[in-house]
C-alpha positions in Angstrom: -21.7 -5.0 27.2 -18.7 -3.6 29.3 -16.3 -5.8 27.3 -13.9 -3.8 25.4 -12.0 -5.0 22.4 -9.2 -3.2 20.7 -8.1 -4.1 17.1 -5.0 -2.7 15.3 -4.4 -3.4 11.8 -5.2 -1.9 7.9 -8.4 -1.4 6.7 -8.3 -1.8 2.7 -10.2 -1.0 -0.2 -11.5 -4.4 -1.7 -12.3 -3.9 -5.5 -13.8 -7.3 -6.9 -15.6 -8.1 -10.2 -19.2 -9.1 -9.8 -20.0 -12.6 -9.1 -17.7 -15.2 -10.6 -15.9 -12.8 -13.5 -12.6 -13.2 -13.8 -10.2 -10.1 -13.7 -9.5 -10.1 -17.7 -13.1 -10.1 -18.4 -14.8 -7.8 -16.0 -15.9 -4.3 -16.9 -16.7 -3.2 -13.7 -15.5 -3.9 -10.0 -17.5 -3.9 -6.9 -15.9 -1.5 -4.0 -16.2 -2.7 -0.3 -14.0 -2.2 2.5 -12.3 -5.1 4.6 -9.1 -5.9 6.6 -8.0 -8.8 9.4 -8.4 -6.7 12.3 -11.4 -4.5 11.0 -13.4 -7.6 10.0 -12.9 -9.1 13.9 -13.9 -5.3 15.1 -17.1 -5.5 12.8 -18.1 -9.2 13.9 -17.5 -7.9 17.8 -19.9 -4.9 16.9 -22.5 -7.0 15.5 -22.4 -9.3 18.7 -22.8 -6.4 20.9 -19.4 -5.7 22.3 -17.7 -2.4 22.3 -15.1 -3.0 20.0 -12.9 0.2 18.7 -10.4 -0.1 15.7 -7.1 1.3 15.6 -5.5 2.2 12.3 -4.4 5.3 10.2 -6.5 6.6 7.0 -6.1 9.1 4.7 -8.1 12.4 5.5 -10.0 12.2 2.0 -12.9 10.9 1.0 -11.8 7.2 0.3 -10.2 7.4 3.9 -13.8 8.7 5.3 -15.6 5.9 3.2 -13.4 3.4 4.7 -14.3 4.8 8.2 -18.0 4.9 7.6 -17.8 1.3 6.3 -16.9 0.6 10.4 -18.9 3.4 11.8 -22.4 2.0 10.3 -21.8 -1.5 12.3 -21.2 0.4 15.8 -17.4 0.2 15.7 -15.7 2.6 17.6 -13.2 4.5 15.1 -12.4 7.5 17.3 -8.8 6.0 17.8 -8.2 6.0 14.1 -5.2 8.4 13.2 -5.7 10.4 10.1 -2.8 11.2 7.5 -0.9 9.5 4.3 -2.4 10.0 0.9 -3.1 6.5 0.1 -5.3 3.7 1.3 -4.3 0.0 0.6 -6.1 -1.7 -2.0 -6.7 -5.5 -2.5 -8.3 -6.8 -5.8 -10.3 -10.3 -5.7 -11.4 -12.7 -8.1 -13.7 -15.3 -6.5 -12.7 -18.5 -7.5 -15.6 -21.7 -8.1 -15.4 -25.3 -8.3 -11.7 -26.2 -9.0 -10.4 -22.5 -10.0 -9.1 -21.0 -7.1 -9.6 -17.5 -5.8 -7.1 -14.8 -6.3 -6.1 -11.8 -4.5 -3.9 -8.9 -5.9 -2.5 -6.5 -3.5 -2.0 -2.9 -4.0 -0.8 -1.4 -0.6 2.8 -0.2 -0.5 3.1 3.2 1.0 -0.2 3.0 2.5 -1.5 5.6 5.2 -0.8 3.0 7.6 2.8 1.5 6.3 3.4 5.3 7.1 2.9 5.7 10.4 4.6 6.7 13.3 4.9 5.5 16.8 3.5 9.1 17.8 0.4 8.6 16.0 -1.0 5.9 18.5 -1.3 6.5 22.5 -1.3 3.2 23.4 -1.6 3.7 27.3 -4.9 5.7 26.3 -6.2 3.1 23.8 -6.3 0.5 26.2 -7.7 2.3 29.0 -10.7 0.5 29.9 -10.2 -2.2 27.7 -10.2 -6.1 28.3 -8.9 -7.3 24.9 -6.3 -6.8 22.2 -6.3 -8.5 19.2 -3.8 -8.0 16.0 -2.9 -10.8 13.1 0.4 -11.5 11.5 -0.7 -9.2 8.6 0.0 -6.0 10.7 3.5 -6.4 11.4 4.5 -7.9 7.8 3.8 -4.7 6.4 7.0 -3.3 7.3 9.7 -2.9 10.1 8.0 0.1 11.2 4.6 -1.1 11.7 5.9 -4.0 13.4 7.7 -1.8 15.9 4.3 -0.3 16.2 2.9 -3.8 17.1 5.5 -4.7 19.5 4.9 -1.3 21.7 0.9 -1.9 21.4 1.5 -5.4 23.1 4.0 -4.0 25.5 1.3 -1.4 26.6 -1.3 -4.1 26.3 0.5 -6.4 28.3 1.2 -3.3 31.1 -2.5 -2.8 31.1 -3.4 -5.9 32.0 -5.4 -6.6 28.9 -5.7 -10.3 27.1 -4.1 -10.6 24.1 -5.0 -12.6 20.9 -3.0 -13.0 17.5 -3.8 -14.9 14.4 -0.8 -16.0 12.7 -2.1 -15.3 9.5 0.8 -15.7 7.1 0.8 -13.9 3.8 3.6 -15.0 1.7 3.0 -12.0 -0.6 4.0 -9.8 2.3 7.2 -11.5 4.1 9.4 -14.4 3.9 8.9 -17.6 6.1 12.3 -16.5 7.8 11.3 -12.5 8.6 7.8 -14.0 9.7 9.4 -16.4 12.1 11.8 -13.8 13.5 9.2 -11.3 14.1 6.1 -13.3 14.9 8.4 -15.3 17.7 9.2 -11.9 19.2 5.2 -10.4 19.3 4.3 -13.9 20.5 5.8 -14.1 24.0 3.2 -11.2 24.9 0.5 -13.4 23.5 -2.2 -15.4 25.5 -4.3 -16.8 22.9 -3.0 -17.8 19.6 -5.1 -18.4 16.3 -3.9 -20.5 13.2 -4.7 -22.6 10.5 -3.4 -25.6 8.7 -0.3 -24.1 7.2 0.4 -21.1 9.6 2.1 -23.0 12.2 4.2 -24.6 9.8 4.7 -21.4 7.6 6.0 -19.1 10.4 7.3 -21.3 13.0 8.3 -24.6 11.3 5.7 -26.5 13.3 4.2 -29.1 11.0 1.0 -31.6 11.6 1.6 -35.1 10.6 0.2 -36.8 7.9 -1.6 -33.4 6.3 -1.3 -32.5 3.0 -3.5 -29.3 2.7 -3.5 -29.3 -1.3 -4.9 -32.6 -1.2 -7.7 -31.3 1.4 -6.7 -34.0 3.9 -6.3 -32.7 7.8 -5.3 -35.1 10.5 -7.0 -33.9 13.5 -4.1 -35.6 16.1 -1.6 -34.1 14.1 -2.8 -30.7 15.1 -2.7 -31.6 18.7 0.9 -31.9 18.6 1.1 -28.6 17.0 -1.0 -26.6 19.4 1.0 -28.1 22.3 4.3 -27.0 20.3 3.2 -23.7 20.0 1.9 -23.5 23.9 5.0 -25.0 24.8 7.3 -22.7 23.0 5.4 -19.4 23.9 3.3 -20.3 26.6 0.0 -19.5 25.0 -2.9 -20.1 27.4 -5.0 -21.2 25.0 -4.0 -22.2 21.0 -7.1 -22.2 18.3 -6.8 -24.4 15.1 -9.1 -24.0 12.3 -9.2 -27.2 10.2 -10.3 -26.5 6.4 -10.8 -29.5 4.2 -10.9 -27.9 0.8 -13.1 -30.3 -1.5 -13.0 -27.4 -3.9 -13.0 -23.4 -4.1 -17.0 -23.5 -3.5 -17.2 -26.5 -0.9 -15.3 -27.0 2.4 -15.4 -29.1 5.5 -14.7 -26.7 8.5 -14.2 -27.3 12.4 -11.3 -26.1 14.6 -9.7 -27.0 18.0 -9.0 -25.5 21.1 -6.0 -26.3 23.3 -6.2 -24.9 26.9 -2.6 -26.3 27.9 -4.2 -29.4 29.2 -7.2 -31.1 27.4 -8.2 -30.8 23.4 -11.5 -29.6 22.3 -12.8 -30.7 18.7 -15.7 -28.7 17.2 -18.4 -30.6 15.0 -17.6 -30.3 11.4 -20.0 -28.3 8.7 -20.2 -29.1 5.2 -20.0 -25.4 3.8 -21.3 -24.3 0.4 -19.4 -21.0 0.1 -20.3 -17.8 -0.8 -17.2 -15.5 -0.1 -14.7 -17.1 2.0 -12.7 -13.8 2.6 -12.8 -13.0 6.1 -13.3 -16.5 7.1 -10.8 -16.5 9.6 -11.1 -13.3 11.2 -14.9 -14.3 11.8 -13.4 -17.5 13.4 -11.2 -15.1 15.5 -14.1 -12.7 16.7 -16.4 -15.8 17.9 -13.3 -16.9 19.8 -13.0 -13.9 21.5 -17.0 -13.0 21.9 -17.4 -16.5 23.7 -14.3 -16.0 26.0 -15.4 -12.7 27.1 -18.9 -14.3 27.7 -17.5 -16.8 29.9 -18.3 -19.7 28.0 -16.4 -23.3 28.6 -13.8 -24.4 26.3 -16.4 -26.9 24.4 -19.1 -24.0 23.9 -16.2 -21.5 23.0 -14.7 -23.9 20.2 -18.5 -24.3 19.0 -19.1 -21.0 18.9 -16.4 -19.8 17.1 -16.7 -22.5 14.3 -20.2 -21.6 13.8 -19.8 -17.9 13.6 -17.2 -18.4 11.0 -19.4 -21.1 9.3 -22.0 -18.6 8.9 -19.7 -15.8 7.7 -18.6 -18.1 4.5 -22.2 -17.4 3.5 -22.0 -13.7 3.5 -20.7 -11.4 0.6 -18.1 -9.1 1.5 -15.4 -9.2 4.1 -17.6 -8.4 7.3 -19.5 -11.0 9.3 -23.2 -9.6 9.6 -24.4 -12.1 12.1 -25.7 -11.5 15.3 -25.1 -13.8 19.0 -28.3 -15.5 18.5 -27.8 -16.8 14.9 -24.4 -18.3 15.8 -26.1 -19.5 19.0 -28.6 -21.2 17.1 -26.4 -22.6 14.6 -23.8 -23.7 17.2 -26.8 -25.6 19.1 -27.5 -27.9 16.6 -29.9 -26.2 14.0 -27.9 -26.5 10.9 -31.0 -26.8 8.3 -30.8 -23.4 6.7 -34.9 -23.7 6.7 -36.8 -20.6 6.4 -37.6 -18.8 9.6 -40.7 -17.3 9.2 
Protein backbone atom coordinates (compact mmCIF):
# COMPACT_ATOMS: atom_id res chain seq x y z
CA UNK A 1 0.00 0.00 0.00
CA UNK A 2 1.18 3.53 -0.72
CA UNK A 3 -0.20 4.78 2.61
CA UNK A 4 2.78 6.04 4.62
CA UNK A 5 2.36 6.61 8.35
CA UNK A 6 4.92 8.34 10.57
CA UNK A 7 4.92 7.77 14.33
CA UNK A 8 7.14 9.61 16.85
CA UNK A 9 7.98 8.63 20.41
CA UNK A 10 10.14 6.63 22.79
CA UNK A 11 10.98 2.97 22.32
CA UNK A 12 11.72 1.33 25.65
CA UNK A 13 13.20 -1.87 26.99
CA UNK A 14 10.50 -3.83 28.81
CA UNK A 15 11.66 -6.08 31.64
CA UNK A 16 9.06 -8.39 33.10
CA UNK A 17 8.96 -11.44 35.38
CA UNK A 18 7.74 -14.64 33.77
CA UNK A 19 4.01 -15.30 33.89
CA UNK A 20 2.37 -13.82 36.95
CA UNK A 21 5.41 -13.70 39.24
CA UNK A 22 5.72 -10.58 41.37
CA UNK A 23 8.82 -8.38 41.17
CA UNK A 24 9.95 -9.41 44.65
CA UNK A 25 9.82 -13.14 43.87
CA UNK A 26 11.18 -13.21 40.32
CA UNK A 27 14.74 -14.38 39.75
CA UNK A 28 14.75 -13.60 36.03
CA UNK A 29 13.16 -10.99 33.78
CA UNK A 30 12.20 -11.37 30.14
CA UNK A 31 13.44 -8.57 27.86
CA UNK A 32 11.30 -7.20 25.01
CA UNK A 33 10.73 -3.73 23.58
CA UNK A 34 7.72 -1.45 23.38
CA UNK A 35 6.40 2.08 23.50
CA UNK A 36 3.16 3.76 22.47
CA UNK A 37 4.04 5.03 19.01
CA UNK A 38 6.39 2.15 18.21
CA UNK A 39 3.56 -0.27 18.99
CA UNK A 40 1.34 1.59 16.51
CA UNK A 41 4.05 1.41 13.83
CA UNK A 42 4.52 -2.35 14.26
CA UNK A 43 0.77 -2.94 14.15
CA UNK A 44 0.44 -0.94 10.92
CA UNK A 45 3.40 -2.74 9.34
CA UNK A 46 1.74 -6.06 10.20
CA UNK A 47 -1.38 -4.77 8.43
CA UNK A 48 0.72 -4.15 5.32
CA UNK A 49 1.09 -0.39 5.61
CA UNK A 50 4.27 1.64 5.03
CA UNK A 51 5.02 2.58 8.65
CA UNK A 52 8.04 4.56 9.83
CA UNK A 53 9.03 5.20 13.45
CA UNK A 54 10.93 8.34 14.45
CA UNK A 55 12.88 8.39 17.71
CA UNK A 56 16.38 8.67 19.15
CA UNK A 57 18.19 5.63 20.48
CA UNK A 58 21.73 4.91 21.68
CA UNK A 59 24.23 3.70 19.08
CA UNK A 60 25.23 0.76 21.34
CA UNK A 61 24.01 -2.83 21.10
CA UNK A 62 20.92 -2.43 23.28
CA UNK A 63 19.85 0.51 21.13
CA UNK A 64 20.43 -1.65 18.06
CA UNK A 65 18.43 -4.50 19.55
CA UNK A 66 15.54 -2.05 19.98
CA UNK A 67 15.83 -0.96 16.34
CA UNK A 68 15.99 -4.60 15.23
CA UNK A 69 12.78 -5.39 17.14
CA UNK A 70 11.00 -2.98 14.79
CA UNK A 71 12.83 -4.04 11.63
CA UNK A 72 11.79 -7.67 11.98
CA UNK A 73 8.17 -6.61 11.40
CA UNK A 74 8.97 -4.33 8.47
CA UNK A 75 8.89 -0.93 10.20
CA UNK A 76 11.05 1.71 8.47
CA UNK A 77 13.74 2.60 11.04
CA UNK A 78 15.83 4.83 8.76
CA UNK A 79 14.55 8.02 10.43
CA UNK A 80 15.68 7.04 13.96
CA UNK A 81 18.45 9.35 15.24
CA UNK A 82 21.27 7.62 17.09
CA UNK A 83 22.98 9.07 20.14
CA UNK A 84 22.83 9.36 23.90
CA UNK A 85 23.86 6.69 26.36
CA UNK A 86 20.73 4.96 27.56
CA UNK A 87 17.44 3.47 26.50
CA UNK A 88 14.41 4.05 28.70
CA UNK A 89 13.35 1.01 30.71
CA UNK A 90 10.04 -0.01 32.16
CA UNK A 91 9.40 -2.91 34.49
CA UNK A 92 6.06 -4.68 34.18
CA UNK A 93 4.47 -6.92 36.80
CA UNK A 94 1.40 -8.59 35.32
CA UNK A 95 -1.73 -8.48 37.44
CA UNK A 96 -4.14 -11.36 37.85
CA UNK A 97 -7.67 -11.60 39.20
CA UNK A 98 -8.13 -8.70 41.65
CA UNK A 99 -4.40 -7.80 41.77
CA UNK A 100 -3.65 -5.01 39.27
CA UNK A 101 -0.68 -4.85 36.93
CA UNK A 102 2.16 -2.54 37.98
CA UNK A 103 4.59 -0.51 35.90
CA UNK A 104 7.80 1.02 37.24
CA UNK A 105 9.58 3.49 34.96
CA UNK A 106 13.34 3.96 34.72
CA UNK A 107 13.48 6.34 31.79
CA UNK A 108 15.00 9.61 33.06
CA UNK A 109 17.89 10.80 30.90
CA UNK A 110 17.09 8.43 28.04
CA UNK A 111 18.34 9.15 24.51
CA UNK A 112 15.10 10.71 23.32
CA UNK A 113 14.68 12.78 26.48
CA UNK A 114 18.02 14.41 25.60
CA UNK A 115 17.26 14.82 21.87
CA UNK A 116 17.88 18.14 20.12
CA UNK A 117 15.73 19.88 17.51
CA UNK A 118 18.51 19.25 14.99
CA UNK A 119 18.14 15.48 15.37
CA UNK A 120 15.01 15.51 13.19
CA UNK A 121 14.43 17.02 9.76
CA UNK A 122 10.64 17.07 9.89
CA UNK A 123 10.21 18.45 6.37
CA UNK A 124 12.08 15.41 5.03
CA UNK A 125 10.29 13.05 7.45
CA UNK A 126 6.85 14.02 6.16
CA UNK A 127 7.76 13.89 2.49
CA UNK A 128 5.30 11.43 0.93
CA UNK A 129 3.52 10.74 4.24
CA UNK A 130 -0.27 10.62 4.65
CA UNK A 131 -0.56 10.31 8.43
CA UNK A 132 1.31 11.33 11.60
CA UNK A 133 0.64 9.75 15.00
CA UNK A 134 1.94 10.62 18.46
CA UNK A 135 0.71 10.15 22.03
CA UNK A 136 0.58 12.26 25.18
CA UNK A 137 3.43 10.18 26.57
CA UNK A 138 6.00 11.79 24.26
CA UNK A 139 5.55 15.48 25.20
CA UNK A 140 5.28 14.33 28.83
CA UNK A 141 8.97 13.34 28.85
CA UNK A 142 10.13 16.96 29.26
CA UNK A 143 9.72 20.49 27.84
CA UNK A 144 12.40 19.84 25.25
CA UNK A 145 10.64 16.80 23.76
CA UNK A 146 7.31 18.67 23.93
CA UNK A 147 8.88 21.44 21.81
CA UNK A 148 10.14 18.86 19.28
CA UNK A 149 6.62 17.39 19.19
CA UNK A 150 5.21 20.84 18.42
CA UNK A 151 7.70 21.26 15.56
CA UNK A 152 6.62 17.87 14.19
CA UNK A 153 2.94 18.86 14.32
CA UNK A 154 3.60 22.16 12.55
CA UNK A 155 5.61 20.41 9.82
CA UNK A 156 2.97 17.69 9.41
CA UNK A 157 0.21 20.29 9.11
CA UNK A 158 2.27 22.25 6.55
CA UNK A 159 2.72 19.04 4.53
CA UNK A 160 -1.03 18.35 4.54
CA UNK A 161 -0.62 15.23 6.67
CA UNK A 162 -3.50 13.97 8.85
CA UNK A 163 -2.51 14.07 12.53
CA UNK A 164 -3.78 11.70 15.22
CA UNK A 165 -3.02 11.83 18.92
CA UNK A 166 -3.76 9.38 21.71
CA UNK A 167 -4.05 11.51 24.88
CA UNK A 168 -2.55 8.67 26.96
CA UNK A 169 -2.22 10.51 30.27
CA UNK A 170 0.50 9.07 32.55
CA UNK A 171 0.45 10.48 36.07
CA UNK A 172 3.96 9.17 36.75
CA UNK A 173 5.33 11.48 34.04
CA UNK A 174 3.56 14.82 34.63
CA UNK A 175 0.77 16.60 36.49
CA UNK A 176 -2.76 17.01 35.17
CA UNK A 177 -2.22 20.78 35.07
CA UNK A 178 0.94 20.49 32.96
CA UNK A 179 -0.66 17.90 30.70
CA UNK A 180 -3.68 20.14 30.10
CA UNK A 181 -1.49 23.11 29.18
CA UNK A 182 0.90 21.29 26.83
CA UNK A 183 -1.66 18.99 25.22
CA UNK A 184 -4.03 21.93 24.80
CA UNK A 185 -1.43 23.57 22.55
CA UNK A 186 -0.62 20.41 20.60
CA UNK A 187 -4.27 19.43 20.12
CA UNK A 188 -4.88 22.51 17.99
CA UNK A 189 -3.02 20.67 15.23
CA UNK A 190 -4.73 17.29 15.73
CA UNK A 191 -7.42 15.93 13.37
CA UNK A 192 -8.19 12.62 15.10
CA UNK A 193 -8.20 12.44 18.90
CA UNK A 194 -8.06 9.08 20.69
CA UNK A 195 -8.84 8.83 24.41
CA UNK A 196 -9.97 6.37 27.04
CA UNK A 197 -12.48 6.75 29.86
CA UNK A 198 -10.07 8.71 32.06
CA UNK A 199 -7.89 10.72 29.65
CA UNK A 200 -10.36 13.50 28.83
CA UNK A 201 -11.06 14.04 32.53
CA UNK A 202 -7.38 13.91 33.57
CA UNK A 203 -6.01 16.14 30.80
CA UNK A 204 -8.84 18.56 30.01
CA UNK A 205 -11.23 18.26 32.95
CA UNK A 206 -13.99 16.87 30.73
CA UNK A 207 -15.95 14.27 32.69
CA UNK A 208 -18.47 11.63 31.62
CA UNK A 209 -21.64 11.54 33.68
CA UNK A 210 -22.46 8.46 35.78
CA UNK A 211 -19.17 6.68 35.19
CA UNK A 212 -16.88 5.14 37.79
CA UNK A 213 -13.93 3.43 36.12
CA UNK A 214 -12.68 1.95 39.39
CA UNK A 215 -16.06 0.25 39.83
CA UNK A 216 -15.96 -0.95 36.24
CA UNK A 217 -18.98 1.08 35.21
CA UNK A 218 -19.09 2.93 31.90
CA UNK A 219 -22.03 5.08 30.83
CA UNK A 220 -22.04 5.14 27.04
CA UNK A 221 -24.29 8.19 26.82
CA UNK A 222 -21.89 10.17 29.01
CA UNK A 223 -19.11 9.67 26.49
CA UNK A 224 -21.15 11.19 23.70
CA UNK A 225 -20.93 14.42 25.66
CA UNK A 226 -17.19 13.95 26.30
CA UNK A 227 -16.52 13.44 22.58
CA UNK A 228 -18.61 16.46 21.64
CA UNK A 229 -16.89 18.68 24.20
CA UNK A 230 -13.45 17.58 22.96
CA UNK A 231 -14.47 18.16 19.36
CA UNK A 232 -16.00 21.56 20.09
CA UNK A 233 -12.96 22.74 22.04
CA UNK A 234 -10.27 21.72 19.57
CA UNK A 235 -12.05 21.28 16.26
CA UNK A 236 -11.18 17.59 15.93
CA UNK A 237 -12.59 15.94 12.79
CA UNK A 238 -13.01 12.70 14.75
CA UNK A 239 -12.90 11.61 18.38
CA UNK A 240 -12.53 7.94 19.31
CA UNK A 241 -12.99 6.80 22.89
CA UNK A 242 -12.21 3.29 24.10
CA UNK A 243 -14.60 1.97 26.77
CA UNK A 244 -13.04 -0.55 29.12
CA UNK A 245 -15.15 -2.16 31.83
CA UNK A 246 -12.59 -3.71 34.13
CA UNK A 247 -14.16 -6.70 35.90
CA UNK A 248 -10.75 -7.88 37.10
CA UNK A 249 -7.12 -7.76 35.90
CA UNK A 250 -7.88 -10.80 33.69
CA UNK A 251 -11.37 -10.07 32.45
CA UNK A 252 -12.56 -6.89 30.76
CA UNK A 253 -15.48 -5.86 28.60
CA UNK A 254 -14.10 -3.88 25.66
CA UNK A 255 -15.84 -1.56 23.22
CA UNK A 256 -15.43 1.91 21.75
CA UNK A 257 -17.19 4.92 20.29
CA UNK A 258 -16.40 7.11 17.29
CA UNK A 259 -17.75 10.65 16.88
CA UNK A 260 -17.36 12.30 13.48
CA UNK A 261 -18.69 15.74 14.40
CA UNK A 262 -22.25 14.75 13.58
CA UNK A 263 -23.02 11.15 14.52
CA UNK A 264 -21.93 8.69 17.22
CA UNK A 265 -20.98 5.13 16.37
CA UNK A 266 -20.65 2.43 19.03
CA UNK A 267 -18.87 -0.86 18.40
CA UNK A 268 -20.01 -4.23 19.66
CA UNK A 269 -18.69 -5.19 23.07
CA UNK A 270 -16.17 -8.01 23.52
CA UNK A 271 -15.75 -10.04 26.69
CA UNK A 272 -11.97 -10.46 26.87
CA UNK A 273 -9.86 -12.84 28.91
CA UNK A 274 -6.53 -11.02 28.98
CA UNK A 275 -3.09 -12.44 28.26
CA UNK A 276 -1.32 -9.05 28.11
CA UNK A 277 -3.11 -5.70 28.10
CA UNK A 278 -0.07 -3.45 27.60
CA UNK A 279 -0.32 -1.88 24.15
CA UNK A 280 -4.08 -2.42 24.01
CA UNK A 281 -4.78 1.24 23.41
CA UNK A 282 -1.99 1.49 20.83
CA UNK A 283 -3.45 -1.42 18.87
CA UNK A 284 -6.78 0.42 18.88
CA UNK A 285 -5.11 3.54 17.49
CA UNK A 286 -3.37 1.53 14.79
CA UNK A 287 -6.67 -0.11 13.86
CA UNK A 288 -8.34 3.28 13.61
CA UNK A 289 -5.56 4.60 11.35
CA UNK A 290 -5.58 1.47 9.16
CA UNK A 291 -9.35 1.56 8.74
CA UNK A 292 -9.33 5.29 7.98
CA UNK A 293 -6.60 4.95 5.35
CA UNK A 294 -8.46 1.96 3.87
CA UNK A 295 -11.50 4.18 3.31
CA UNK A 296 -13.83 2.27 5.63
CA UNK A 297 -17.04 4.01 6.71
CA UNK A 298 -17.41 5.15 10.33
CA UNK A 299 -19.18 2.00 11.58
CA UNK A 300 -16.68 -0.36 9.96
CA UNK A 301 -13.80 1.82 11.17
CA UNK A 302 -14.76 1.60 14.85
CA UNK A 303 -15.54 -2.13 14.56
CA UNK A 304 -12.14 -2.76 12.97
CA UNK A 305 -10.26 -0.73 15.60
CA UNK A 306 -11.99 -2.49 18.51
CA UNK A 307 -11.49 -5.94 16.98
CA UNK A 308 -7.77 -5.24 16.40
CA UNK A 309 -7.38 -4.18 20.01
CA UNK A 310 -9.43 -7.09 21.31
CA UNK A 311 -7.01 -9.49 19.59
CA UNK A 312 -3.99 -7.65 21.01
CA UNK A 313 -5.13 -8.46 24.54
CA UNK A 314 -4.48 -12.12 23.68
CA UNK A 315 -0.85 -11.52 22.66
CA UNK A 316 2.26 -11.39 24.85
CA UNK A 317 4.42 -8.27 24.61
CA UNK A 318 3.67 -4.70 23.53
CA UNK A 319 3.41 -5.36 19.80
CA UNK A 320 0.16 -6.49 18.14
CA UNK A 321 1.01 -9.51 15.96
CA UNK A 322 -2.16 -9.75 13.87
CA UNK A 323 -3.00 -9.37 10.19
CA UNK A 324 -5.75 -7.36 8.49
CA UNK A 325 -7.48 -10.64 7.63
CA UNK A 326 -7.60 -11.80 11.25
CA UNK A 327 -9.03 -8.48 12.40
CA UNK A 328 -11.63 -8.37 9.60
CA UNK A 329 -12.69 -11.91 10.49
CA UNK A 330 -13.32 -10.96 14.12
CA UNK A 331 -14.94 -7.63 13.21
CA UNK A 332 -17.19 -9.56 10.84
CA UNK A 333 -18.61 -11.61 13.69
CA UNK A 334 -16.38 -14.70 14.07
CA UNK A 335 -15.50 -14.41 17.77
CA UNK A 336 -15.63 -18.10 18.66
CA UNK A 337 -11.88 -18.66 18.91
CA UNK A 338 -12.34 -22.12 17.34
CA UNK A 339 -9.27 -23.86 15.92
CA UNK A 340 -8.64 -22.96 12.28
CA UNK A 341 -7.53 -25.99 10.30
